[in-house]
MILOLO-747277 format. One record per residue (C-alpha): z, y, x; residue in one letter. Coordinates in steps of 0.5 Angstrom, whole numbers, m for minus. Layout:
BEGIN
+-------+-------+-------+----+
:    zz :    yy :    xx : aa :
+-------+-------+-------+----+
:     Z :     Y :     X :  A :
...
+-------+-------+-------+----+
***
This chain:
BEGIN
+-------+-------+-------+----+
:    zz :    yy :    xx : aa :
+-------+-------+-------+----+
:   286 :   199 :   289 :  M :
:   279 :   202 :   289 :  G :
:   273 :   201 :   294 :  R :
:   274 :   206 :   299 :  A :
:   281 :   203 :   300 :  A :
:   279 :   196 :   300 :  S :
:   273 :   197 :   305 :  I :
:   278 :   200 :   310 :  G :
:   282 :   194 :   310 :  A :
:   276 :   189 :   312 :  G :
:   273 :   183 :   309 :  I :
:   278 :   178 :   306 :  N :
:   275 :   172 :   310 :  W :
:   279 :   167 :   306 :  L :
:   276 :   169 :   299 :  T :
:   269 :   170 :   302 :  L :
:   270 :   163 :   305 :  G :
:   272 :   160 :   298 :  V :
:   267 :   163 :   294 :  I :
:   261 :   161 :   299 :  V :
:   264 :   154 :   299 :  A :
:   264 :   153 :   291 :  F :
:   257 :   156 :   291 :  H :
:   254 :   151 :   296 :  L :
:   258 :   146 :   292 :  G :
:   254 :   148 :   286 :  A :
:   247 :   148 :   289 :  V :
:   249 :   141 :   291 :  A :
:   251 :   139 :   284 :  A :
:   244 :   140 :   282 :  L :
:   242 :   133 :   286 :  F :
:   247 :   129 :   282 :  F :
:   245 :   131 :   275 :  F :
:   247 :   126 :   270 :  S :
:   249 :   127 :   262 :  W :
:   256 :   125 :   263 :  P :
:   257 :   130 :   268 :  R :
:   254 :   135 :   264 :  L :
:   258 :   134 :   258 :  V :
:   265 :   134 :   263 :  V :
:   262 :   141 :   266 :  M :
:   261 :   144 :   259 :  L :
:   268 :   141 :   256 :  V :
:   272 :   144 :   262 :  L :
:   268 :   150 :   262 :  Y :
:   270 :   152 :   255 :  V :
:   277 :   150 :   257 :  V :
:   277 :   155 :   263 :  A :
:   273 :   160 :   261 :  I :
:   274 :   161 :   253 :  N :
:   281 :   158 :   252 :  V :
:   284 :   160 :   259 :  G :
:   280 :   167 :   261 :  I :
:   278 :   170 :   254 :  G :
:   283 :   167 :   249 :  M :
:   289 :   167 :   254 :  C :
:   289 :   172 :   260 :  Y :
:   285 :   177 :   257 :  H :
:   286 :   178 :   249 :  R :
:   293 :   175 :   249 :  L :
:   297 :   176 :   256 :  L :
:   293 :   183 :   258 :  T :
:   292 :   186 :   251 :  H :
:   297 :   182 :   247 :  R :
:   292 :   182 :   241 :  G :
:   296 :   176 :   238 :  Y :
:   302 :   172 :   239 :  Q :
:   303 :   164 :   240 :  V :
:   309 :   160 :   241 :  P :
:   311 :   161 :   249 :  R :
:   309 :   153 :   250 :  W :
:   302 :   155 :   248 :  L :
:   302 :   161 :   252 :  E :
:   304 :   157 :   258 :  H :
:   299 :   152 :   257 :  L :
:   293 :   156 :   256 :  M :
:   295 :   160 :   262 :  A :
:   295 :   153 :   266 :  V :
:   288 :   152 :   263 :  C :
:   286 :   159 :   266 :  A :
:   287 :   158 :   273 :  T :
:   282 :   152 :   273 :  L :
:   277 :   158 :   273 :  A :
:   279 :   160 :   280 :  L :
:   280 :   167 :   278 :  E :
:   287 :   168 :   280 :  G :
:   294 :   167 :   277 :  G :
:   296 :   171 :   270 :  P :
:   300 :   176 :   274 :  I :
:   294 :   178 :   279 :  F :
:   289 :   178 :   273 :  W :
:   292 :   182 :   268 :  V :
:   295 :   187 :   273 :  A :
:   288 :   188 :   275 :  T :
:   285 :   188 :   268 :  H :
:   290 :   193 :   266 :  R :
:   289 :   198 :   272 :  V :
:   281 :   197 :   270 :  H :
:   283 :   200 :   263 :  H :
:   287 :   205 :   265 :  Q :
:   282 :   208 :   270 :  L :
:   275 :   205 :   267 :  S :
:   269 :   208 :   271 :  D :
:   274 :   213 :   275 :  Q :
:   277 :   213 :   282 :  E :
:   282 :   207 :   283 :  G :
:   278 :   203 :   278 :  D :
:   278 :   196 :   282 :  P :
:   271 :   194 :   280 :  H :
:   267 :   200 :   277 :  S :
:   259 :   199 :   278 :  P :
:   259 :   207 :   280 :  R :
:   261 :   204 :   286 :  E :
:   255 :   200 :   286 :  G :
:   253 :   194 :   282 :  G :
:   254 :   189 :   288 :  F :
:   261 :   192 :   288 :  W :
:   263 :   191 :   281 :  A :
:   260 :   184 :   281 :  H :
:   263 :   181 :   287 :  T :
:   264 :   186 :   293 :  G :
:   271 :   188 :   290 :  W :
:   274 :   181 :   291 :  L :
:   271 :   181 :   298 :  L :
:   275 :   186 :   302 :  W :
:   282 :   188 :   302 :  G :
:   288 :   184 :   302 :  N :
:   289 :   178 :   297 :  A :
:   294 :   180 :   292 :  L :
:   294 :   173 :   288 :  H :
:   301 :   171 :   290 :  A :
:   304 :   178 :   291 :  Q :
:   308 :   178 :   284 :  T :
:   313 :   183 :   287 :  E :
:   307 :   188 :   288 :  V :
:   304 :   187 :   282 :  L :
:   310 :   187 :   277 :  A :
:   309 :   195 :   276 :  R :
:   303 :   193 :   272 :  Y :
:   306 :   187 :   268 :  V :
:   313 :   188 :   267 :  P :
:   312 :   183 :   261 :  D :
:   309 :   178 :   265 :  L :
:   314 :   179 :   271 :  S :
:   320 :   177 :   266 :  R :
:   317 :   170 :   265 :  D :
:   319 :   165 :   271 :  R :
:   314 :   160 :   269 :  F :
:   308 :   165 :   269 :  L :
:   311 :   168 :   276 :  V :
:   311 :   161 :   279 :  L :
:   304 :   160 :   276 :  L :
:   301 :   166 :   279 :  S :
:   304 :   164 :   286 :  K :
:   301 :   157 :   286 :  Y :
:   295 :   158 :   281 :  H :
:   291 :   154 :   286 :  W :
:   295 :   147 :   284 :  I :
:   292 :   146 :   277 :  P :
:   285 :   146 :   280 :  L :
:   286 :   142 :   286 :  V :
:   289 :   137 :   281 :  V :
:   283 :   137 :   277 :  S :
:   279 :   136 :   283 :  G :
:   283 :   130 :   285 :  V :
:   282 :   127 :   278 :  L :
:   275 :   128 :   277 :  L :
:   274 :   125 :   284 :  F :
:   278 :   119 :   282 :  G :
:   275 :   118 :   275 :  I :
:   268 :   118 :   278 :  G :
:   270 :   113 :   283 :  W :
:   273 :   108 :   278 :  L :
:   267 :   109 :   273 :  T :
:   261 :   109 :   278 :  G :
:   263 :   109 :   285 :  G :
:   263 :   114 :   291 :  W :
:   256 :   117 :   288 :  V :
:   259 :   118 :   281 :  N :
:   266 :   121 :   284 :  A :
:   262 :   126 :   288 :  V :
:   258 :   128 :   282 :  G :
:   264 :   129 :   278 :  M :
:   267 :   133 :   283 :  L :
:   261 :   137 :   284 :  L :
:   259 :   138 :   277 :  W :
:   266 :   139 :   274 :  G :
:   269 :   143 :   279 :  A :
:   264 :   147 :   284 :  F :
:   258 :   148 :   279 :  L :
:   263 :   150 :   273 :  R :
:   267 :   154 :   277 :  V :
:   261 :   158 :   280 :  T :
:   258 :   159 :   273 :  L :
:   265 :   161 :   270 :  G :
:   266 :   166 :   276 :  L :
:   259 :   170 :   275 :  H :
:   260 :   170 :   267 :  A :
:   267 :   174 :   268 :  T :
:   264 :   178 :   274 :  W :
:   258 :   180 :   269 :  F :
:   263 :   183 :   264 :  V :
:   265 :   187 :   270 :  N :
:   258 :   189 :   272 :  S :
:   253 :   188 :   267 :  A :
:   257 :   191 :   261 :  T :
:   258 :   197 :   265 :  H :
:   250 :   198 :   266 :  L :
:   246 :   195 :   261 :  W :
:   247 :   195 :   253 :  G :
:   248 :   199 :   247 :  T :
:   254 :   203 :   246 :  R :
:   257 :   203 :   239 :  R :
:   263 :   208 :   241 :  F :
:   263 :   214 :   245 :  Q :
:   268 :   212 :   250 :  T :
:   270 :   215 :   256 :  R :
:   267 :   210 :   261 :  D :
:   260 :   207 :   261 :  G :
:   262 :   200 :   257 :  S :
:   256 :   197 :   254 :  R :
:   255 :   191 :   249 :  N :
:   251 :   186 :   252 :  N :
:   249 :   180 :   248 :  W :
:   247 :   175 :   254 :  W :
:   254 :   177 :   257 :  V :
:   257 :   175 :   251 :  A :
:   253 :   169 :   250 :  L :
:   256 :   166 :   257 :  F :
:   263 :   169 :   256 :  S :
:   265 :   167 :   249 :  G :
:   264 :   174 :   246 :  G :
:   267 :   178 :   252 :  E :
:   260 :   182 :   253 :  G :
:   262 :   186 :   247 :  W :
:   265 :   190 :   252 :  H :
:   264 :   197 :   249 :  N :
:   267 :   195 :   242 :  N :
:   273 :   192 :   247 :  H :
:   274 :   199 :   250 :  H :
:   274 :   202 :   244 :  A :
:   279 :   198 :   241 :  H :
:   282 :   194 :   247 :  P :
:   288 :   191 :   243 :  V :
:   283 :   188 :   238 :  S :
:   283 :   180 :   239 :  A :
:   276 :   180 :   236 :  R :
:   271 :   183 :   240 :  H :
:   264 :   182 :   236 :  G :
:   265 :   187 :   230 :  L :
:   258 :   186 :   227 :  A :
:   256 :   179 :   224 :  W :
:   251 :   178 :   229 :  Y :
:   256 :   179 :   235 :  E :
:   258 :   172 :   236 :  I :
:   265 :   171 :   239 :  D :
:   267 :   164 :   240 :  P :
:   273 :   166 :   243 :  N :
:   276 :   170 :   237 :  Y :
:   273 :   164 :   233 :  W :
:   278 :   160 :   237 :  G :
:   284 :   165 :   236 :  I :
:   282 :   164 :   228 :  W :
:   283 :   157 :   229 :  L :
:   289 :   157 :   232 :  L :
:   292 :   162 :   226 :  S :
:   289 :   156 :   221 :  K :
:   293 :   151 :   225 :  L :
:   299 :   156 :   224 :  G :
:   299 :   157 :   232 :  L :
:   297 :   164 :   232 :  A :
:   300 :   170 :   228 :  R :
:   300 :   178 :   228 :  K :
:   292 :   178 :   230 :  I :
:   290 :   185 :   231 :  H :
:   283 :   186 :   228 :  V :
:   279 :   192 :   229 :  A :
:   276 :   195 :   223 :  K :
:   268 :   196 :   223 :  F :
:   264 :   201 :   219 :  D :
:   259 :   197 :   216 :  R :
:   256 :   203 :   213 :  A :
:   254 :   206 :   220 :  N :
:   253 :   200 :   224 :  P :
:   248 :   203 :   229 :  K :
:   250 :   204 :   236 :  P :
:   252 :   211 :   238 :  A :
:   247 :   212 :   244 :  G :
:   245 :   209 :   250 :  N :
+-------+-------+-------+----+
***
């Protein structure tokens, strides 16, 4: 991993084509606006980005900040695949490497290699490893022992395709082809595109702009507007200082919806052994810029 090695392998045209297609679909969605379609998009956004990426891929599978029953872990992982960010093995392996080599040589998406590289470029060059579970197993030995997660990683695109078919079908039955197209564009193309950028901003913006409460060895920063779109993932300096903590927003004013979801699961008896970092409220000021 790393910029030099990836660029040397050339552009990944399949990845580029998919990203361009979803962005074009997102633009087209603006011509098919309706309030029901907006609601569908927001609900699926929460399912994919908050429950799937933030609560499952990141805080559960990558860092094991809490525990849930195996069936719920699998269900949440399926929700994450709706974000078009790859299967659990690819996502978790990439993020674990990022933490090991954060803003150093070998970091998959450090902005020290360029802002565009950290945001999107790192995905556009080199070989796609989404289905290469054997290659990535060294970074995720725990996930590689789970046959369901291995299978989901190889066929991570199926849940999104199925959801697209359902959106189109429901739209057709409730309003004809115009509604079918509109539901697909809002519920899949626009939603996925916004979710991708929310996650990509965690890779780029939170290593460029914001405040630093903790003196970590990388350039991680707390960024409020990234936290707003990503469900609390923007409190990135807090996270890099306490990576196992299931709670990223440590101060009362640091909104963290993804942690609220984990807290709710605990109240329902579905989440346990939740790691929460301590915060010195007597010295709440950032460590510096």
